[in-house]
C-alpha positions in Angstrom: 111.0 137.7 173.0 110.6 138.9 169.4 107.3 138.5 167.7 107.2 136.4 164.6 105.7 137.9 161.5 102.9 135.9 160.0 103.1 135.2 156.4 100.3 136.8 154.4 97.8 134.4 153.0 98.1 134.1 149.2 95.1 135.5 147.5 93.3 133.0 145.3 92.1 134.3 141.9 88.9 132.7 140.6 89.5 130.4 137.7 88.6 131.9 134.3 85.9 130.1 132.4 87.2 128.2 129.4 86.3 129.6 126.0 84.7 127.2 123.6 86.8 125.5 121.1 87.1 127.4 117.8 85.8 124.3 115.9 82.5 124.3 117.7 81.7 127.9 117.2 79.4 128.6 114.3 80.3 131.8 112.4 77.5 134.3 112.1 77.0 135.8 108.7 78.0 139.4 108.1 75.4 142.0 107.3 76.8 142.4 103.8 76.8 138.7 102.9 74.0 137.2 100.9 71.9 134.9 103.1 69.0 132.6 102.1 67.0 133.8 105.2 67.0 137.4 104.1 65.1 139.0 101.2 67.4 139.8 98.3 67.4 143.1 96.4 65.0 141.6 93.8 62.5 140.7 96.5 59.0 142.0 95.9 57.1 143.9 98.6 53.3 144.1 98.9 51.3 146.4 101.1 47.7 145.8 102.2 45.1 147.7 104.2 42.4 145.7 106.0 39.6 147.0 108.1 38.7 145.0 111.2 35.4 145.8 112.9 35.0 146.8 116.6 35.9 144.2 119.2 33.4 144.6 122.1 34.6 141.4 123.8 37.1 141.8 126.6 39.9 139.9 125.0 42.2 139.4 122.0 40.7 139.0 118.5 41.8 136.3 116.0 41.4 137.3 112.3 42.4 135.9 108.9 44.1 138.5 106.7 44.1 138.0 102.9 47.6 138.5 101.5 47.1 137.1 98.0 46.3 140.3 96.0 49.0 141.1 93.4 51.1 138.1 94.3 50.1 135.9 91.3 48.0 132.7 91.0 50.2 130.4 93.1 52.3 132.6 95.4 54.9 130.9 97.6 54.8 131.6 101.3 56.2 135.0 102.1 59.7 135.6 103.5 58.4 138.3 105.9 55.1 139.6 107.1 54.7 142.7 109.3 51.7 144.4 110.9 50.8 147.8 112.3 47.3 149.1 113.3 45.5 152.3 114.0 42.0 153.1 115.0 39.9 154.6 112.1 39.0 157.6 114.3 42.4 159.2 114.9 41.6 160.7 118.3 42.3 157.4 120.0 45.9 156.5 120.8 45.3 152.8 121.2 48.3 150.4 120.7 48.1 146.8 119.5 50.3 143.8 119.4 50.1 141.1 116.7 50.9 137.4 117.1 51.2 135.4 113.8 49.4 132.1 114.4 49.7 130.6 111.0 51.1 131.8 107.6 50.1 130.3 104.3 50.6 131.5 100.7 47.4 133.5 100.6 46.3 134.0 104.2 47.9 135.1 107.5 46.0 134.2 110.7 46.8 136.8 113.4 45.8 137.4 117.0 45.4 141.1 117.7 45.7 142.3 121.3 45.3 145.8 122.7 48.3 146.6 124.8 48.1 150.2 125.9 45.9 149.7 129.0 47.1 146.4 130.4 44.4 143.9 131.5 41.9 146.6 132.4 40.7 147.2 128.8 41.4 144.8 126.0 38.5 145.7 123.6 38.1 148.5 121.2 35.0 150.3 119.9 35.9 151.6 116.5 37.1 150.0 113.3 40.7 148.9 113.4 42.8 149.6 110.3 45.5 146.9 109.9 48.4 147.6 107.6 50.2 144.6 106.4 53.7 144.4 104.7 54.5 141.2 102.8 58.0 140.5 101.4 58.3 137.7 98.8 61.7 136.1 97.9 
């Protein structure tokens, strides 16, 4: 008696996910297009240097940074604010993170946290030099 050949099972391909309808997709602006969110070429930049004292407490430090100098009597809220920091004594390679808590026309309230040693050491013993970049529209 001859053996019957079994038919191979058809392989099932997984269904492809449907792409969203073109109507519902919002187009992202191109880098060369003018956007209201981005500073324009006539935007003014201001740089500030603030000295924050030592932080002997084992935790983050909240400070208010004055960003009003050179911005006129009634400045509008800035379009962008950036922060960097360094210890006044350059032999320490400490690293810091900044969290912007509130931003007004004349003051930025910032939480400064030391991040180079994890949770084992969050304080710093020397003055901290905070550099602030403010971009106005």
